[in-house]
N, C-alpha and C positions, 0 to 999 in steps of 0.2 A: 604489411599494410599499417601505416601509422595512424594514430588516433585522429589526427587532423583530416585524414582522407576519408573518414567514415561519413556517409551521407545519412543524416538523421532527419526524420520526418516528424511532424506533430500530429498525434492521434488524439481526437476528441471523443470522449465517451460520456454518455448520459446515464446517471445512476438511478434515475427515476423508475421505481418498481422492480429493480434488479436485486437479486440476493447478494448480500455483502461478500460472501465467500466466493461465489462464482465471478463476481466483478473483480475481486482482488486477484484471483487466479489469472484472469485475462490480462490485467494490468501488469502483473509480474512477468508474464510471458512476453509482453511487448517491451518492457524495460530491459529484459535480458537479451532481446533480439532473436528469440527462438522462432519467430514467424518469418525470418529471412533465410534464404537458402545458404547464405555465407556464414551461418551461425557457428561459432567456436566457443566452447565453455570458458576458455581462459581469456577471451577478448570481450570487450564491451561494445557490442554493435547495436544496442537498443535505441529506441526512439523516445521522443518526448511524449508524455501522456498528460492530458488535461481532462479532469473529471468535473462534470457539472452536476448540480442537484444532489449533493451528498446527503442532505437532510431527508431526502425522499427515498433513501435506500430501504430495501425490504429486509426485515430481520424476522426469521421464523422460529417457532418453538419457544422454549423457555430461555432463549439466549439473552434476552434483555436483563433478566434478573440473575441468571445462572452463570453467565460469562463474567469472570472476575480478572481484573488486571492488577498485578502486584508490582511495587517498586520498593527498593530497600536502600536506606540512607547509609548503611554501613555501621551504624551504631546499634547497641543492644536495644531491642524493642522498637527499632526504627522501620519496621515493615508497614507500608501503607497499601491500602487496597481500594479499588473503586470498581463498580460494575458497569456493564455496557450501557445501561439506561442512564446513569449519571453522566457518562462520557458523551452520549448522544445529545443530552440536554445542553451540556456545556459547549461542545465542539464536535459536530458530526464528521467533519473532515478528518479529525484525529483518529476516529475509529477506522476509517478506510485506510489511512496512512499506516496504522499499526498492523492491520491485516495484511497489507501488501509487504511491509517490512519483514514480517514473520514468514512469508512465502518465498522471499528471495533467498538465494544461497548465502550462508553465513561466511563470507570471505571478504577480501579487500575491495572488491568491486561494489559491495552493497551500498556504501555511502554515496558514491557517485551516481548510482542508479536511482537512489531515492531523491537526489537533487533534481532529477529530470521529471519528477512527479509533482503536479500541482492539482490541488483539490479545492473546489469552490462549493460553498454551502447554498448558493442561490437557487 
């Protein structure tokens, strides 16, 4: 089966009042195509996912202040950090995008799967 023969649907999800982790798990499952009977781990059969109301996602516990994201520039002393609260204030869609990216398998298919995800803050 060639890539052009894959039938992809558009799945719309509402993030209002849903836990960020459970939402990200469902999104990653749809992006991988695990909900389809023809699922194969080495093929990309996933659908498009459109997420609405990213700013209204529910975050439980001390995760707002305790969850820290790091990035490193490659230079000595170049490690930068930000917590989930600052990330949600700046761009709530990025928090969902990062959660989904970390739940997808770390292989060559991940970038293509992430391109099929759109997250809206409205």
